[in-house]
N, C-alpha and C positions, 0 to 999 in steps of 0.2 A: 264530189271530193275525190281526189286521187292521191295515192301514196307514191312519192318519188323515191327512186333508188338512191342509196348513199354514194358518196364519191368513191371511186375505185382507188386501190393502193397506188397505182402508177400516176394518178392525177388527184392527189389528196386535197387540193383546194382549187378554187376558180375565182379569178378577179376579172371584172370587166367594167367598162364605162359606157353608159347609155341611159335609156329610160328604164324604169322598173318594169319587170315582166307583167303583162296585163292578163295573164291566164286566169282560169277559174281557181276555186279554192283547192289547196293541196297541203300536204303535210310531209315532212321528211325528218330523218334522224340527224341531219347535219345542222351546224350552227350557221346562221346567215345574218349578215348585216348590210346596211345600205347607208352611205354617207351622201347626203344631198348637198352639192356645192353650187348648183345653179338651179333656180326655179323651185318647184314644190310639187308634191303629189299626195294623193290620199290612198289609204290601204286599209283593208279589214284584217284584223288579227283576233282570232278566237271570237269571231262574229261581232267585234266592236270596231268602229271606224276611227282612224287616226289621220291627222293632217301632218305631213312632214314638210318643213320649209328649209330654205337655204341655211346651212350651218347646223342642221340637225343630223344626228346619227340614230338610225333605227336598228334595234336589236330584235332578231327573231330567233328565240331559243329553240332547241330541238323539240319536235312534236307539237309545235304551235300551229294551229290551223290558220292559214293566211292566203290572201289572193285578192283579186279584183282591183289591183292598183290602177289608178287613172291620174293623169296629169292635172294639176291645179291651174297651170298656165301653159302657153305654147312652148316656152323655152325650159328645158329640163335636162340637167346633167347629174348623174348619180354614179358613185363608185359602189359597186355591189360586190360582195364576197360571200362565198360558201366554203366553209371549212369542214372537211370531212373527218371521220373518226380516226383514220390512219394518221392524219396530220395532228390531231388534237388528243390522241388517246391518253396522254399523261395529264391533260388539263381539263378533260370533259367533266369530271366531277365538280370542279369549280365553276365551269361555264354553265352547267345545267342549273346552277343556283342563281343565275342572273335574272331573277324574276323581279324586275323593278316595278314600282307602282305604275309607271308608264314605260312602254318600250322605247320611248324617244328620249335621247339625251341632247339637250341644246348646247351646242358648242359655239354659238355666235356670241362673241364678246366674252367668252369664258376666260378664267384665269387658272393658275395653278396646274393641277394634273389634267384638267380638261383642255387647257391651252396646249399642253404637250401632246395630248391625244389628237387634237385637231392638226397640229403640225405634222404628226406622223401620217394622218390620213391625207393631208394636202401633198405631202411628199410622195405617197403611194399613188395619188392621182397623177402627179408629174411623171413618175416612172412608167405608169401605164400608157400615158400619152406620148412619151418620148423614150421608147425602148432603146437600150444600149446593151453591149455584151455582158454587163454586170447587173442589169436592171432586175433580172429574175431573182438573182441571189439577194439583192437589196430589198425587193418586195417581200421575199420570204422572211428576211430579218425584221422588216417593219411589222409583218403580221404577228410575229411572236411578241413584239413590243406592244402592239395594240391589244393582244390578248391579256398581257400583264396589266395594262392600264384598266381594262374592263374588270378584271378580277379584283383590283383594288377599289372599284367603285360599287361594291356589293353591300354597302352599309344600309341601303334602303330596300334591299330585297325582301320579298315575302315568300311564304311557303307555297309550293305549287299546288294547284287544285288536284283533287283526287284522281280525276281522269288523266291528267298529264302525269301525275306521279306513277300511275299504272303503266302508262306508255314508256316512261323513262326507265322503269324496271325492266321492260322488255328490251330496251337498248342495252342496258347493263348486262343482261344475259348474253346478248349477241357479242358484246365487247369481250366477254370472258372467252368465248369461242374463237374470236378473232385473235386474241392474245395467244391462244393455244397454237393457232396457225403460225403466227409470227415467231414464236419461240421454239416450236417443235416441228416445223415443216419438213425437216430432213429425217424424221422418224415416222414409223407407221402410226397413223391416227384414224380412227373410224368415227362414224357419226354418233355412236353410242357414248364414246368417251367425251366427245364435244358436248353432247347433251348433259352429261354428268357435270362437266365443268361449268355449264351454263345454269345448272340447277333446274333443269326442265325434263319432262318426259321426252322420249325421242320424237314422238309424233308432234308434240307442241313445239319442240325445238326446231324441227325441220320447217314447219309452217312459218314460225316467227323469223327464222334466219332468212328464208327466201323472201319474205315480205319486206324486210328491212334492207337486206343487202342486195336483193334483186337477182340472186342466183343461189343454187344449192351450196351446202357446205363443201361438198367434194369439188365442185367447180371452182369455188373461191380458193380452196386449198391448192388445187392444181395450177390455178392462175398465179398464185404467189410462188409456187415452186418453179414455174417456167420463168417468171420474172427474175428469180435468183439465178437461174441457169444462164440467162442472157449475158451477164457479166463474165461468167466463167468461159463461155464460148468465145467472147470477144478478147478477153484479156489473159487467157491461159492456153496452153497447148495440151490440156487434159484430153484423154480419150472420151468419146461420147458416152460410153458405158460408165466411165468413172464419174462424169458429170451427172449422169442419171442417178447413180447411187448417192452422190454428194447432196442432191436436192430432194432425196426421198423416194425415188422410183426404184423398185426392186429389180426391174428389168429395163434394158435399153429399148426394147421393142415398145413397151408401154409408154416410155418417155417420149420416143419419137412420134408415136401416134397422138399423144396429148399435145405435144409441141406443134405438130402440123395443124391440129384442130384450132389452136389458139392463135398461132402466128401465121398460118397460111403457107408455110414452107417447112422444110426439114431443118434439123439443127445444122447439118452440114451446109445447106444453102445459106442459112443465116450467117454462119461463120465465114463464108466466102464473100459476103456482101462487102463492097468497098466502104 
């Protein structure tokens, strides 16, 4: 079993069409779904096997152990999506509670809300297969509508198992630290403050954060700061030193060093790019 890193801030979700990934068992903090629109496949979730057929929507909540997907027939087309914490941070509490009696929602011949959900998924399939200048924006809009539909379908949910509840508590602690990054990136933040916000000891926080996010707290903080600096470099005439201060670096020298480490070029070289 392997632990996959969560989606990064600059790529908060991923959509693709194809067959389900057939790798070994893995676990991740992001929310995943798979809409089967041609064929069928089998998959193990929390060591239980499920068959997914045409018109079915498979929900894989955060921290569910899953893998071993294999096709039930030769022809298989699936719309898969992974929605990261930075995309869903305002909705994760609701999505975490999507523990249905079965992780499969049958949309074949459905009516009412389920019919609307299937129409959204079919439209997203079309946008993925026929991209246009506006398809990315429309896919993002569809994802929010899909999330809303799923949250409305929680009447049959059940409480998470103790193991999963413990894992979800770890995600919540990391989310509090990420929120500190998003809201306070332009002020001094140290790992001790982040650990207090997460409600953990510093040593436990550092281990948990790196396991779930895939990098240390300071690296994620600096990556977000540099991401915020990119727009200022492109869209303003501010001095490099002023941009450094604006995104939370006390010195231009440290800003330039971190910028080069992350972007592979200096801020000035980035600004001069066509």
